[in-house]
C-alpha positions in Angstrom: -0.6 28.9 0.8 0.3 25.4 2.1 2.5 23.2 0.0 0.6 20.4 -1.8 1.7 17.1 -0.5 2.2 14.3 -3.0 0.6 11.1 -1.9 2.5 8.0 -3.0 1.2 4.5 -2.1 3.6 1.6 -1.9 1.6 -1.5 -2.6 1.9 -5.1 -3.9 1.6 -8.7 -2.8 2.9 -10.1 0.4 6.7 -10.2 1.0 7.6 -7.8 -1.8 9.5 -5.2 0.2 6.7 -2.6 0.7 7.8 -1.6 4.2 11.5 -1.4 3.3 10.7 0.7 0.2 8.2 3.1 2.1 10.8 3.6 4.8 13.6 4.2 2.3 11.6 6.7 0.3 10.6 8.6 3.4 14.2 8.8 4.5 15.3 9.9 1.1 12.7 12.7 1.0 13.1 13.5 4.7 9.4 13.0 5.4 7.2 10.5 7.1 5.4 7.4 6.0 2.2 5.7 7.1 3.0 2.3 8.4 0.9 -0.8 7.5 -1.7 -1.2 10.2 -3.2 -4.6 9.1 -0.1 -6.6 10.0 0.2 -5.5 13.6 -3.6 -5.7 14.1 -3.8 -9.3 12.8 -0.6 -10.4 14.6 -2.1 -9.2 17.9 -5.6 -10.7 17.4 -4.9 -14.1 19.0 -7.6 -15.6 16.8 -8.5 -15.8 13.0 -9.5 -12.4 11.6 -13.1 -11.7 10.6 -14.9 -9.4 8.1 -15.5 -7.0 11.0 -11.7 -7.0 11.7 -11.0 -6.1 8.1 -13.5 -3.2 8.3 -11.9 -2.1 11.6 -8.5 -2.1 9.8 -9.9 -0.1 6.9 -11.4 2.5 9.2 -8.1 2.8 11.1 -6.3 3.3 7.8 -8.5 6.4 7.2 -7.6 7.8 10.6 -3.9 7.2 9.9 -4.2 9.1 6.6 -5.3 12.2 8.5 -2.8 11.8 11.3 0.2 11.4 9.1 -0.9 14.1 6.6 -0.2 16.6 9.3 3.3 15.2 9.8 4.3 15.1 6.1 7.3 17.3 5.1 9.1 18.3 1.9 6.0 17.7 -0.2 5.7 13.9 0.2 3.7 11.4 2.2 4.3 7.7 1.6 1.9 4.9 2.5 3.0 1.3 3.3 0.0 -0.3 1.6 -3.4 1.3 1.4 -7.1 0.8 0.9 -6.6 -0.8 -2.6 -5.2 -3.9 -0.8 -8.0 -3.8 1.8 -10.6 -3.6 -1.0 -9.2 -6.6 -2.7 -8.8 -8.4 0.6 -12.6 -7.9 1.2 -13.4 -9.2 -2.3 -11.1 -12.2 -2.3 -12.0 -13.4 1.2 -15.6 -12.2 1.6 -16.8 -11.8 -2.0 -17.6 -8.1 -1.7 -16.4 -4.8 -0.4 -18.2 -2.1 1.6 -19.3 0.8 -0.6 -17.7 3.4 1.7 -14.3 1.8 1.0 -14.7 2.1 -2.8 -16.1 5.6 -2.4 -13.1 6.7 -0.3 -10.7 5.2 -2.9 -12.4 7.0 -5.8 -12.2 10.4 -4.0 -8.6 10.1 -2.7 -5.8 12.4 -3.8 -3.3 9.6 -4.6 -0.6 11.0 -7.0 1.2 7.7 -7.7 1.1 4.0 -6.8 4.4 2.1 -6.7 3.5 -1.6 -7.1 6.3 -3.8 -5.7 7.0 -6.7 -8.1 7.1 -10.3 -7.1 10.8 -10.6 -7.9 11.7 -11.0 -4.2 11.3 -14.4 -2.6 8.2 -15.0 -0.5 9.1 -15.4 3.1 6.3 -17.1 5.1 5.4 -15.7 8.6 2.4 -15.9 11.0 0.2 -13.5 8.9 1.1 -14.1 5.3 -1.4 -16.2 3.4 -0.6 -15.8 -0.3 2.6 -17.2 -1.5 3.4 -18.9 -4.8 1.1 -18.3 -7.8 -1.4 -16.4 -5.6 1.2 -13.6 -5.3 1.2 -13.1 -9.1 -2.6 -13.3 -9.2 -2.8 -10.6 -6.6 -0.3 -8.5 -8.4 -2.5 -8.5 -11.5 -5.5 -7.7 -9.4 -3.8 -4.7 -7.7 -2.7 -3.3 -11.1 -6.2 -3.8 -12.6 -7.8 -2.1 -9.6 -5.5 0.8 -9.7 -6.1 1.3 -13.4 -9.9 1.0 -12.9 -9.8 4.0 -10.5 -7.6 5.9 -13.0 -4.5 6.3 -10.8 -1.0 6.4 -12.3 1.3 3.6 -11.3 4.6 1.9 -11.9 5.9 -1.6 -11.1 9.1 -1.4 -9.1 11.5 -4.3 -9.3 15.0 -5.0 -8.2 16.3 -5.7 -4.7 17.8 -3.5 -2.0 19.3 -0.2 -3.2 18.3 -1.0 -6.9 14.6 -1.2 -5.9 14.8 2.1 -4.1 16.6 3.7 -7.1 14.0 2.3 -9.5 11.2 3.8 -7.3 13.0 7.2 -7.2 13.3 7.1 -11.0 9.5 6.6 -11.3 8.7 9.3 -8.8 10.8 11.8 -10.8 9.4 10.7 -14.1 5.8 10.6 -13.2 5.5 13.6 -10.8 
């Protein structure tokens, strides 16, 4: 019988260290992580994104789940962001979210969400839109959304190695 893979999503507002944490956890557990797709997609658009683009991103995230699931090792697969962010992106920017996104979220085998706290400074770049108070607003939205689907989560704070160690502590406590 195949080993059950624990699915752990690293999520949170912009510029909160999600990629660094996903990479660090994957290295620690000697497994793979699913990189954020939205960033590279939007960076390479050459125009403002549209609702259709966000839907394309969401569909690609589903394909990535399947692709990386096969590569997972040592019982863990980490996600650098996930559909919860995409759902809220749809709702904040377009006022609604496709039903298929909500359905996929509700049926997903996510074991734990690690929500990166806004205690790191926001660093603007060509794709980030939500600095300042909006980051805290989004943080609250992500946590409420995770709770509404009944997923366990923990808020990870600290910087550098301390942030990684805090995440590891939550993984060991909650799984």
